[in-house]
N, C-alpha and C positions, 0 to 999 in steps of 0.2 A: 465280609458280606458276599453272599452268593445268590444266584438265581437257580432255578431248577428246571431243566428241560430233559425229558427222557425221549430218546429216539426209538421208535418202535419199528419192528421189521415189517409188519403188515399194517395197512391203513385200518383205523377203527373209528367209531363215532367219537365225537368230542367228549361226551359224557364218560365213555369207557376209558379214553386216554387220561382224563382227569382223575378218575378213580385209581388207575394204575400208578400214575405219578404220585398221588397222595400216599398210597401204600408204600412206595419206595422211600418217600421222605420219612414216613412213620418209622420204618425199619432203621433208617440211617440215624435218626435222632435217638431212638431207643438204645442203639448200640453205644452212641457217644455218652448218653446219660449213665448207662450201666457201667461204663468204663471209668467213671469218676471215682477216685479213691475217697475213703471216708473223711480224712482230714481236709482234702480239697473241697469236698461237698459241704462240710461244716463251714469252711471259710467263705465260700461263695454264697451260701444261704444267709450268713450273717450280714454280708454286704447288701444283698437283695432286700432283706428285712429292714435294714436301716434306710435304704432308699425309699421303701414304701412308707415307713413311719414318718419320714421327713416330708412326705408329699402333702401339700395343703389339702387336696381333696380327701385324703385319708383322715387327716386331723379334723376336718370339718364334718365329715359324715358320721351320723349316729346309727343308721341302719345299713349294715353292709352284708351283702351276699358273699360268702367265702366257702370254698370247698376244703375238704380234709384231704391232704396230699397222700398219694401212694408212695411206695418205697423210693423210686428214682426221681420223683417230681421235686421241684423246689418245695422246701418244707414250709407248710402253712400251720402245722400244729403248734409251733411256738408262738406264732401270731395269735392264734385262737386262744391259747392258754393265757396269754398276757393281756388280751383286750376284751375278753367276753363279758367281763363285769362292767366295764366302763362304756362299752358300745353294745348295740343290739346286733349280735352276729346271727345271720340267717344261713342255715346249712341246707343243702339239697339232699333229698333222699330219693333213691330210685324206686319207682313203682313198676315192678316187673310185669304186672298184668297189662299195663297200658304203655310201657316204654316211655314214661314221662318222669319229670322230677317234681316232687312236692317240696315246699319250702317250710322249714321249721325254725323257730327261735331257740337258740341254745342258751339255756339258763343254768345248767349244771354240767360239768364235764362227765359226770357219772351217767348222763343220758346217752353218751356215745357208745354204740355197739357195732361190731363188725356186721356189714350188710353186703350189698352187691359187690362181688369180686374182692371181698375182704376190706372194703372201704369203710372207715368209721362213719356212721350215720346215726341220726335220731330215728329210732324205729317208727315205721309207718303207722299213722293213725293214733299216736299216743297223745297228741295235742292238736290244737287248732293250727291250720296252715297260715302262712304269711302271704299276703297278696303281692304280686309283682310290683304294683304301684307304690308299695311302701319302701321299696329298695332305693337307697340314695347313692350307692356305689357298688359295683360288681367286681369281684376278684375271681377270675375264671381260669380253668385249666386249659392245657393244650400242649401239643407236641412241637409245633412249628408256627412261626408268625412272620409276616413280612411288613415292609415299610408303608404299605397301603392299608394296614389293619386287618389283612386277611389272616385267618387262623385255620390250622389243621388240628382237629381233635383226634379222638380215638376211633371215630367211624360210626358211632352209634347215633349221633345226632341229638343226644339229650339236651346239651346246652344250646345248640342252635334253635331248637324248638322253644326252649324257655326264654332265650334272650330276645326273641321277636316281640315278646310282650313286656319287656323291660326297657325303659327309656333312660335309665341312669347311665352314668359314665362306666365304661367297661375297661378293666385293667387286667393285663396278663403278667404273671411272674414267670421269668424264663432265664436260662443261662445264655450267655452271648452266642454260643454255637447254635442255638435254636432260632436265631434271627436270619431270615433270608431276604434278599432284595425283592424278589417276587415269588409268589407261590401260585400254583394252579387253584382255581376256585370256581364254585358254581354261583349262579346268579342269586340263589336264595341263602347263601352263607351269610351269617351275621358278622360284620366287622367289629373290631375292638377299637378303642380310642387311645390307649397308651400301653406301652410295654416297659416293664421294669426289669433290668438285668443287674448283674453285679457291677457293671461299669457305666451304665447309662440309663436315662429315662427317655424313651422315644414317644413323643406325642404325635399322633397321626393328624 
């Protein structure tokens, strides 16, 4: 477990310092994730998936917001394929015009198409959207997390904007090395409630 503090040569505003620190952490975590071998990644993903599926909140929830993972992220596609028929899985779709996320219920795996940055999505405006108030549990992406529930995402702010309107429990899936003791954060960052890794479940 580690904290992150970047010493800067010249004084800068607090907001600028936080932005620089966050970017350094993003680069660090991306390097570590990318260096994972395939067999190691499969093993870690299996353990994380089991920890999630054994979680009572996951068992109880019927309507779950979940993202489709990118290449180096903890794999969520196996979770989606296994549970989309028994649970109401809600997937986010990026609306490029407004830089927001729309929420759609996944009813058939054939609905998934490559969208924003190659992420599998339900194409925009193909069906009625799901209201944030309908969500019972959120499984959200991120690059780094700390013991206070702070999260560093990819810098676009898509999920922070969405999560402000969702009151359900928020869970992150991560590898152990993505957990920090403390992270730099802004006042308007939306915290998470739990982090699930291959070795532990951290409740904030």
